[in-house]
C-alpha positions as CSV (number, residue, x, y, z in Angstrom):
1,M,0.0,0.0,0.0
2,A,2.7,2.4,0.9
3,S,4.5,1.7,-2.3
4,E,1.4,2.4,-4.3
5,E,1.0,5.7,-2.5
6,I,4.6,6.6,-3.4
7,K,4.0,5.6,-7.0
8,H,0.8,7.6,-7.2
9,R,2.6,10.7,-5.8
10,R,5.4,10.5,-8.3
11,H,3.0,10.3,-11.2
12,A,0.3,12.8,-10.0
13,H,-1.1,14.8,-12.8
14,P,-0.6,18.6,-12.2
15,G,-4.2,19.2,-12.7
16,G,-5.4,16.5,-10.4
17,K,-6.5,16.4,-6.9
18,K,-4.9,19.1,-4.9
19,R,-2.1,18.0,-2.4
20,K,-1.4,19.5,1.1
21,G,1.1,22.4,0.5
22,R,4.2,22.9,2.4
23,V,4.1,24.4,5.9
24,H,7.1,26.6,5.0
25,T,8.5,27.9,1.6
26,K,11.8,26.1,0.3
27,G,15.1,27.7,1.3
28,R,16.2,29.7,4.2
29,Q,13.3,31.0,6.3
30,L,12.8,34.5,7.1
31,V,12.8,35.6,10.7
32,P,10.1,38.3,11.3
33,D,12.0,40.1,14.1
34,A,15.1,40.3,11.7
35,V,13.0,41.5,8.7
36,A,11.6,44.3,10.8
37,E,15.0,45.2,12.3
38,V,16.7,45.4,8.6
39,S,13.6,47.4,7.3
40,A,13.9,49.9,10.2
41,L,17.7,50.2,9.4
42,L,17.1,50.9,5.8
43,G,14.1,53.2,6.3
44,D,13.2,55.0,3.1
45,R,16.5,54.4,1.5
46,S,16.4,53.3,-2.0
47,R,16.7,49.4,-2.4
48,Q,18.8,49.6,-5.7
49,R,21.1,46.8,-6.2
50,D,24.5,48.7,-6.1
51,L,23.8,49.8,-2.4
52,L,24.2,46.3,-1.1
53,I,27.7,46.8,0.5
54,E,26.4,50.1,2.0
55,Y,23.5,48.2,3.7
56,L,25.8,45.4,4.8
57,H,27.8,48.1,6.7
58,L,24.6,49.4,8.2
59,I,23.9,46.0,9.8
60,Q,27.6,45.4,10.7
61,D,27.8,48.7,12.5
62,E,24.6,48.2,14.3
63,Y,25.1,44.6,15.6
64,N,28.9,44.2,15.3
65,Q,28.2,41.2,13.0
66,I,25.8,40.0,10.2
67,S,23.6,37.1,11.3
68,A,22.1,34.6,8.9
69,A,18.7,35.9,9.8
70,H,19.6,39.5,9.1
71,L,21.4,38.6,5.8
72,A,18.3,36.7,4.6
73,A,16.2,39.7,5.6
74,L,18.3,42.1,3.6
75,A,18.3,39.8,0.6
76,E,14.4,39.8,0.8
77,E,14.3,43.7,1.2
78,M,16.5,44.3,-1.9
79,K,14.8,41.5,-3.9
80,I,18.1,39.7,-4.7
81,P,19.0,36.0,-4.2
82,M,20.2,35.0,-0.8
83,A,23.2,33.3,-2.6
84,E,24.2,36.8,-4.1
85,A,24.0,38.7,-0.8
86,Y,26.0,35.9,1.0
87,E,28.9,35.7,-1.6
88,V,29.2,39.5,-1.5
89,A,29.1,39.7,2.4
90,T,31.7,36.8,2.7
91,F,34.0,38.4,0.2
92,Y,35.0,41.4,2.3
93,A,37.0,41.0,5.5
94,H,35.2,43.9,7.5
95,F,31.9,41.8,7.4
96,D,31.7,39.3,10.1
97,V,29.1,36.8,8.8
98,L,27.6,34.2,10.9
99,K,26.0,31.0,9.7
100,E,22.9,29.7,11.3
101,G,23.6,28.2,14.8
102,D,26.9,30.2,15.1
103,A,27.5,31.7,18.6
104,A,27.3,35.6,18.7
105,L,30.7,37.3,18.4
106,P,32.0,39.2,21.3
107,E,30.7,43.0,21.4
108,L,34.3,44.3,20.7
109,T,36.8,43.3,18.0
110,I,40.5,44.4,18.3
111,R,42.3,44.3,14.9
112,V,46.0,44.2,14.8
113,C,47.9,45.2,11.7
114,D,50.4,42.4,10.6
115,S,51.6,43.9,7.4
116,L,55.4,44.4,7.0
117,T,56.2,47.7,8.9
118,C,54.0,46.7,11.8
119,E,55.6,43.3,12.0
120,M,58.9,45.0,12.0
121,M,57.8,47.1,14.9
122,G,56.6,44.2,17.1
123,A,53.0,43.4,15.9
124,E,53.5,39.7,16.5
125,S,54.3,40.0,20.2
126,L,51.5,42.6,20.6
127,L,49.0,39.9,19.2
128,R,50.4,37.3,21.6
129,E,50.0,39.6,24.6
130,L,46.5,40.8,23.6
131,N,45.2,37.2,23.0
132,A,46.5,36.2,26.3
133,N,45.0,39.3,28.2
134,Y,41.5,38.9,26.7
135,N,41.4,35.2,26.2
136,G,38.1,35.4,24.0
137,A,36.3,38.0,26.1
138,V,37.4,40.5,23.4
139,R,38.0,39.2,19.8
140,V,41.5,39.8,18.6
141,V,42.3,39.3,14.9
142,R,44.9,39.9,12.5
143,A,44.4,42.5,9.8
144,P,46.2,43.8,6.6
145,C,47.8,47.3,6.4
146,M,45.8,50.1,7.9
147,G,47.6,53.0,6.3
148,R,49.4,54.1,9.3
149,C,52.9,52.6,8.7
150,D,54.6,55.8,10.0
151,V,53.2,55.0,13.6
152,A,53.6,51.2,13.6
153,P,52.5,49.0,15.1
154,V,48.8,49.8,14.9
155,A,45.7,48.3,16.5
156,E,42.2,49.1,15.8
157,V,39.7,49.0,18.7
158,G,36.3,49.0,17.2
159,H,36.9,52.0,14.9
160,Y,39.5,53.8,16.9
161,H,43.2,53.3,15.7
162,V,45.7,53.0,18.6
163,T,49.1,54.1,16.9
164,S,52.6,53.0,18.2
165,A,50.5,50.4,20.0
166,T,51.3,48.5,23.1
167,A,49.2,46.0,25.0
168,A,48.8,48.8,27.8
169,S,47.7,51.5,25.3
170,V,45.1,49.2,23.7
171,K,43.8,48.1,27.1
172,T,43.3,51.8,28.0
173,A,41.3,52.4,24.9
174,V,39.2,49.2,25.6
175,D,38.7,50.2,29.3
176,V,37.4,53.7,28.6
177,G,35.2,52.5,25.7
178,H,37.2,54.5,23.1
179,T,35.8,52.7,20.0
180,H,35.0,55.7,17.7
181,P,37.2,57.2,15.2
182,D,39.1,60.4,16.1
183,I,38.3,63.3,13.6
184,P,41.5,65.0,12.3
185,E,42.0,68.6,12.4
186,Y,41.5,69.9,8.7
187,K,40.7,72.8,6.5
188,D,37.0,72.9,6.3
189,Y,34.9,74.5,3.5
190,D,34.8,78.1,4.9
191,A,38.6,78.1,5.5
192,Y,39.3,76.7,2.0
193,R,36.9,79.2,0.3
194,A,38.5,82.1,2.3
195,A,41.9,81.1,0.8
196,G,40.6,81.1,-2.8
197,G,39.3,77.7,-3.1
198,Y,36.6,76.7,-5.6
199,S,37.5,79.7,-7.7
200,L,38.9,77.8,-10.4
201,L,35.7,75.5,-10.4
202,D,33.5,78.6,-10.5
203,D,35.4,79.7,-13.5
204,C,34.9,76.3,-15.2
205,L,31.2,76.3,-14.4
206,A,30.8,79.8,-15.7
207,G,32.5,79.0,-19.0
208,K,35.6,81.1,-18.3
209,R,37.7,78.1,-18.9
210,T,37.4,75.4,-21.6
211,P,37.9,71.6,-21.1
212,D,40.3,71.6,-24.0
213,E,42.5,74.2,-22.3
214,L,42.6,72.3,-19.0
215,V,43.5,69.0,-20.8
216,K,46.4,70.9,-22.6
217,I,47.6,72.3,-19.1
218,M,47.5,68.9,-17.5
219,S,49.4,67.3,-20.4
220,G,52.0,69.9,-20.3
221,S,52.6,69.4,-16.6
222,G,53.8,65.8,-16.9
223,M,51.3,64.9,-14.3
224,R,50.8,61.1,-14.2
225,G,48.3,58.9,-12.2
226,L,49.8,58.7,-8.7
227,G,47.9,55.6,-7.6
228,G,50.5,53.3,-9.0
229,A,50.0,52.8,-12.7
230,G,51.4,56.2,-13.7
231,F,49.3,56.8,-16.9
232,P,49.5,60.5,-18.1
233,T,46.5,62.4,-16.6
234,G,45.8,64.7,-19.4
235,A,45.8,61.9,-21.9
236,K,43.4,59.8,-19.7
237,W,41.0,62.8,-19.6
238,N,41.2,63.1,-23.3
239,I,40.5,59.5,-23.9
240,V,37.2,59.6,-21.8
241,R,36.1,62.8,-23.2
242,G,36.2,60.9,-26.6
243,E,33.8,58.1,-25.5
244,A,29.9,58.3,-25.9
245,K,27.9,59.9,-23.2
246,P,26.7,59.3,-20.5
247,R,30.0,59.3,-18.7
248,L,30.9,58.7,-15.1
249,M,33.9,59.2,-12.9
250,A,35.5,57.3,-9.8
251,V,38.0,58.6,-7.3
252,N,40.2,55.7,-6.1
253,A,40.7,56.3,-2.4
254,D,41.3,52.7,-1.6
255,E,44.9,53.2,-0.5
256,G,45.6,49.6,0.3
257,E,49.2,49.0,-0.7
258,P,51.3,48.2,2.4
259,G,53.5,51.0,3.2
260,T,51.1,53.7,1.6
261,F,49.6,56.5,3.5
262,K,50.0,59.6,1.4
263,D,46.3,59.9,0.2
264,K,45.4,59.7,4.0
265,L,47.6,62.7,4.7
266,Y,45.9,64.8,2.1
267,L,42.3,63.8,2.8
268,E,42.6,64.4,6.5
269,S,44.2,67.7,6.2
270,D,42.8,69.5,3.1
271,P,40.0,67.4,1.7
272,H,38.5,70.4,-0.5
273,R,41.7,70.6,-2.6
274,M,41.0,66.9,-3.7
275,L,37.2,67.7,-4.0
276,E,37.8,70.7,-6.2
277,G,40.2,68.8,-8.4
278,M,37.6,66.0,-8.6
279,L,34.9,68.3,-9.6
280,I,37.0,70.0,-12.2
281,A,38.1,66.6,-13.7
282,A,34.4,65.6,-13.7
283,W,33.4,68.9,-15.5
284,V,36.2,68.3,-18.1
285,V,35.0,64.8,-19.1
286,E,31.2,65.7,-18.4
287,A,30.8,63.1,-15.8
288,E,27.2,63.0,-14.5
289,T,28.0,61.3,-11.3
290,V,31.4,60.9,-9.4
291,Y,31.9,58.0,-7.0
292,I,34.6,58.4,-4.2
293,Y,35.5,54.9,-3.2
294,L,37.1,55.3,0.4
295,R,38.8,52.4,2.1
296,D,37.0,51.4,5.3
297,E,40.3,51.6,7.3
298,Y,39.8,55.5,7.2
299,P,36.6,56.0,9.2
300,G,37.6,59.4,10.5
301,I,38.2,60.6,7.0
302,R,34.8,59.2,6.0
303,E,33.1,61.4,8.7
304,V,35.0,64.5,7.5
305,L,34.0,63.8,3.8
306,L,30.3,63.3,4.7
307,Q,30.3,66.7,6.5
308,E,32.2,68.5,3.8
309,I,30.5,67.0,0.6
310,A,27.2,68.2,2.3
311,K,28.7,71.8,2.3
312,V,29.8,71.4,-1.3
313,E,26.2,70.4,-2.1
314,A,24.6,73.2,-0.2
315,A,26.8,75.7,-2.0
316,G,25.5,74.2,-5.3
317,L,29.0,73.2,-6.6
318,D,27.5,69.7,-7.6
319,R,25.1,71.1,-9.9
320,V,26.8,69.6,-12.9
321,T,28.2,66.3,-11.2
322,K,26.5,64.4,-8.5
323,I,28.8,63.3,-5.6
324,V,28.4,59.7,-4.2
325,L,30.6,58.5,-1.3
326,R,31.1,54.7,-1.3
327,R,32.6,52.8,1.6
328,G,35.1,49.9,1.0
329,A,35.0,47.0,3.2
330,G,38.5,45.6,3.7
331,A,39.6,44.2,0.3
332,Y,43.0,45.2,-1.0
333,I,42.0,44.0,-4.5
334,C,39.7,46.8,-4.7
335,G,42.5,49.2,-5.3
336,E,42.6,47.7,-8.8
337,E,40.4,50.0,-10.9
338,S,38.0,47.3,-12.5
339,A,37.6,45.6,-9.0
340,M,36.9,48.9,-7.4
341,I,34.2,49.4,-10.0
342,E,32.6,46.1,-9.3
343,S,32.5,46.9,-5.6
344,I,31.0,50.3,-6.5
345,E,28.4,48.3,-8.2
346,G,27.7,46.4,-4.9
347,K,29.4,43.2,-6.1
348,R,32.5,41.1,-5.2
349,G,35.7,43.0,-6.0
350,L,36.8,40.7,-8.9
351,P,39.1,42.3,-11.5
352,R,37.8,42.5,-15.1
353,H,39.3,41.0,-18.1
354,R,40.6,44.0,-20.3
355,P,40.0,45.2,-23.0
356,P,37.6,46.7,-22.8
357,Y,39.2,49.2,-20.4
358,V,37.3,51.1,-17.9
359,A,37.5,54.3,-19.9
360,Q,35.3,52.6,-22.5
361,V,33.3,50.3,-20.2
362,G,33.3,51.3,-16.5
363,I,30.6,51.9,-13.9
364,F,27.3,50.5,-15.0
365,D,28.9,49.9,-18.3
366,R,29.5,53.6,-19.0
367,P,32.8,55.2,-20.0
368,T,34.4,56.1,-16.6
369,L,37.3,58.3,-15.7
370,V,39.3,56.9,-12.6
371,N,41.8,59.1,-10.9
372,N,43.9,58.8,-7.7
373,V,43.4,61.1,-4.6
374,E,46.9,62.8,-5.0
375,T,46.5,63.2,-8.8
376,L,43.4,65.2,-8.1
377,F,44.9,67.1,-5.2
378,W,47.4,68.7,-7.6
379,V,44.9,69.8,-10.3
380,R,44.1,73.2,-8.9
381,G,47.7,74.2,-8.4
382,I,48.8,73.0,-11.8
383,V,46.1,75.0,-13.5
384,E,46.6,78.1,-11.4
385,K,50.3,78.2,-11.6
386,G,50.8,76.7,-15.1
387,P,52.1,73.3,-16.2
388,D,55.8,74.6,-16.2
389,W,55.5,75.2,-12.5
390,F,54.9,71.5,-11.7
391,A,57.0,70.0,-14.5
392,E,60.1,71.8,-13.4
393,Q,60.0,70.5,-9.9
394,G,61.5,67.1,-11.0
395,R,64.9,65.7,-11.1
396,G,66.5,65.0,-14.5
397,E,64.0,63.5,-16.8
398,S,61.4,63.2,-14.0
399,K,58.7,65.8,-13.8
400,G,56.7,67.2,-10.9
401,L,56.6,66.7,-7.2
402,R,55.9,63.3,-5.4
403,S,54.6,62.3,-2.1
404,Y,56.7,59.4,-0.9
405,S,55.3,57.3,2.0
406,V,58.5,56.5,4.1
407,S,58.3,54.0,6.9
408,G,60.4,51.3,8.5
409,R,63.9,51.8,10.0
410,V,64.3,55.6,9.8
411,K,64.2,58.0,12.7
412,E,61.5,60.4,11.1
413,P,58.9,58.3,9.0
414,G,56.1,60.0,7.2
415,V,54.9,61.5,4.0
416,K,57.9,63.3,2.2
417,L,56.9,65.8,-0.5
418,V,60.1,66.1,-2.7
419,P,60.9,66.3,-6.4
420,A,60.2,63.3,-8.5
421,G,63.4,61.2,-9.1
422,V,64.8,61.5,-5.7
423,T,66.8,58.7,-4.4
424,V,66.2,56.6,-1.5
425,R,69.5,57.5,0.0
426,E,68.2,61.1,-0.2
427,L,65.1,60.3,1.4
428,I,66.8,58.7,4.3
429,E,69.5,61.2,5.0
430,E,67.9,64.5,4.0
431,H,64.3,64.0,4.7
432,S,63.9,61.2,7.3
433,G,66.4,62.0,9.9
434,G,68.8,59.1,8.9
435,M,68.6,55.4,9.9
436,S,67.2,54.4,13.3
437,D,69.8,54.2,16.1
438,G,71.6,50.7,15.8
439,H,70.4,50.0,12.2
440,T,72.5,49.8,9.1
441,F,70.8,50.4,5.8
442,K,70.4,47.1,4.0
443,G,67.6,47.3,1.4
444,Y,64.4,48.9,0.6
445,L,61.0,48.4,-1.0
446,P,60.6,51.3,-3.5
447,G,56.9,50.7,-4.2
448,G,55.1,48.9,-1.4
449,A,54.4,45.2,-1.2
450,S,54.3,44.5,-5.0
451,G,57.2,46.9,-6.1
452,G,60.1,44.5,-5.2
453,I,63.2,44.8,-3.1
454,L,66.4,46.5,-3.8
455,P,69.7,46.3,-1.9
456,A,71.3,49.3,-0.3
457,D,74.0,49.5,-2.9
458,M,71.4,50.4,-5.4
459,G,70.1,53.2,-3.3
460,D,71.2,56.0,-5.7
461,L,68.6,55.1,-8.4
462,P,66.0,57.6,-9.1
463,L,62.5,56.7,-7.5
464,D,60.2,57.3,-10.5
465,F,58.2,55.7,-13.3
466,G,60.2,53.7,-15.8
467,K,63.5,54.0,-13.7
468,L,63.5,50.7,-11.7
469,E,61.8,48.2,-14.2
470,E,65.1,46.9,-15.5
471,H,65.8,45.8,-12.1
472,G,62.6,43.9,-11.7
473,C,61.0,46.6,-9.5
474,F,58.8,49.7,-9.8
475,V,57.7,52.7,-7.7
476,G,54.0,52.2,-7.9
477,S,52.3,54.2,-5.3
478,H,55.7,55.7,-4.1
479,A,55.5,53.6,-0.8
480,V,59.2,53.3,0.5
481,V,60.0,50.8,3.3
482,I,63.4,51.0,4.7
483,L,65.0,47.7,5.9
484,S,68.2,47.2,8.0
485,D,70.8,44.7,8.9
486,Q,68.3,43.4,11.6
487,D,65.7,42.5,9.1
488,H,65.8,39.0,7.4
489,M,65.0,39.4,3.7
490,G,63.5,35.9,3.5
491,G,61.2,36.8,6.4
492,V,60.2,40.0,4.6
493,A,59.3,38.1,1.4
494,R,57.3,35.5,3.3
495,N,55.3,38.3,5.0
496,L,54.6,39.9,1.7
497,M,53.5,36.7,0.0
498,R,51.2,35.8,2.9
499,F,49.6,39.3,2.4
500,F,49.0,38.4,-1.3
501,E,47.6,35.1,-0.5
502,D,45.1,36.6,2.0
503,E,44.2,39.3,-0.4
504,S,43.9,37.3,-3.6
505,C,40.3,37.5,-4.8
506,G,40.5,33.8,-5.8
507,Q,39.1,34.5,-9.3
508,C,42.1,33.1,-11.2
509,T,43.9,29.9,-10.5
510,P,47.5,31.1,-11.1
511,C,47.1,33.7,-8.3
512,R,44.9,31.8,-5.9
513,V,46.8,28.7,-5.9
514,G,50.3,30.2,-6.7
515,T,50.3,32.5,-3.8
516,E,49.1,29.7,-1.3
517,K,51.7,27.2,-2.6
518,S,54.4,29.9,-2.6
519,V,53.7,30.6,1.1
520,K,54.0,26.9,1.9
521,L,57.3,26.6,0.0
522,M,58.7,29.7,1.7
523,E,57.8,28.4,5.1
524,A,60.0,25.4,4.6
525,E,63.4,25.1,6.1
526,K,65.0,25.2,2.7
527,W,63.4,26.9,-0.1
528,D,62.8,25.0,-3.4
529,E,64.1,27.7,-5.6
530,S,63.2,26.0,-8.9
531,L,59.6,25.5,-8.0
532,L,59.2,28.9,-6.4
533,T,60.6,30.5,-9.6
534,E,58.2,28.4,-11.8
535,L,55.2,29.4,-9.7
536,G,56.2,33.1,-9.8
537,S,56.6,33.0,-13.4
538,C,53.3,31.4,-13.9
539,M,51.5,33.9,-11.6
540,G,53.2,36.8,-13.5
541,D,52.3,35.5,-17.0
542,A,48.8,34.1,-16.4
543,S,47.2,36.1,-13.6
544,I,44.2,38.4,-14.5
545,C,45.3,41.6,-12.6
546,G,48.3,43.2,-11.2
547,L,48.1,41.5,-7.7
548,G,49.0,38.1,-9.1
549,Q,51.2,39.5,-11.7
550,A,53.4,41.4,-9.2
551,A,53.1,39.0,-6.2
552,A,56.4,37.2,-6.8
553,N,58.4,40.3,-7.2
554,P,59.6,40.4,-3.7
555,L,60.5,36.6,-4.0
556,F,62.5,37.3,-7.1
557,S,64.2,40.3,-5.6
558,V,65.5,38.2,-2.5
559,L,66.6,35.5,-4.8
560,R,68.5,38.0,-6.8
561,H,69.9,40.2,-4.2
562,F,69.8,38.7,-0.9
563,R,70.7,35.0,-1.4
564,E,72.3,34.8,2.1
565,D,68.9,35.3,3.6
566,V,67.2,32.5,1.8
567,T,66.6,29.7,4.2
């Protein structure tokens, strides 16, 4: 009888006798309380798809985690598949996603930076001490570079960054409940206006300047993109202008390269100079909207930008170009322009295959101008003072000024504004107070984690685009980390490869597997140089984006220049 019932059910005609329906719908069930909480958080905000990451931040900030129930409720509110919401939320390091049945996380999380400079300054011992002190009562986790390499080691208590951190100073922040970001002192809208700010933008909007004129000035200045690629700025503006309308713009403020903190300095001291340069660039290319993509490690700057953008809007300076501030979520890969665009669209930050380039097919498939913060910071000065003023600042064939982020074994780390083409020896001796006491100059990273490592006897090479490539290195974002005789170069390369392994988006096999296998091989007592070289070459040749293509640069540098440190 039972078998007949089963057979009957399997062959039931769709128009036949009605069967008893399911008590619940298929899939993850919605929790009414969670639905109400998420709906209240979102309020009357638009449910458009590209705001997914912004709304994940709302939940994370409110509850210090993202439960399965809240994630399902958000997917329902935005009318997107749960799988899509989950894959985006779990892609980014700053979202703490819980599965059904998982215990709630502690109310407070302490993140300790374990990037190269912080590790050099004692991050590992700080991690051990904090884990022993809190023993699970407070969550203590590792985190990649926080953009404060000049005051390493760094720990983040909630959203408050403890610089030159010790277990005692972190405990003080925890005990007093200092978990909110400090707001830096900066030149606000009124002060910037009083000093002549936005006069150039006013002239542009009034038709006293022409886009062709500004493109010519920027081209003549020799200004290049200062986010790492170094593409000529005037040429980029002209390319985007040649594409069909409508056009958009993005500001890459995702300064995630270990050792880099120059954009942070400019944003937290004089944000309107960047904002004016941004609006001028948007006016030149006739961008309808400009998206500022700011890394989540800069919460204080975010508060500043929210306040000051509101003043810009109140003054009507956004009447040609709408300004949208978007918040990153802890993914180094989003510093790559196409991955950043994917994130702006509310998706995982997966780099795109090129061509087409973002100037042709960018945000929402529209032609998009992408500029770095520092690039835009210089626009006003170059136009007002003329292209020659900027171009003549450089050394030799190099043009312009550069902001070098200097950290590591020097007495006075920080951002050094000097002529392009300066040498690392000059940076150390003339601008950074010399080497730290008890340390002898041994080597340096000329361009952050991906720019390779050079020995001290190559310390007189000009630090500029196109000058180091023959040595297997590049300046990139001009992040210079100084290493001494107390640093083991094999350990330095391991730290950098671990960073690339953690930050690989996982999209392409050469990078995903290559970085993982390289770390394991570099942790061995004796390196398999042949296999490491093969892996590095494969990553360089076959990876989709610059992360995988450059990941092996530190490894190759150590094998080439510091063989005595290979273990």
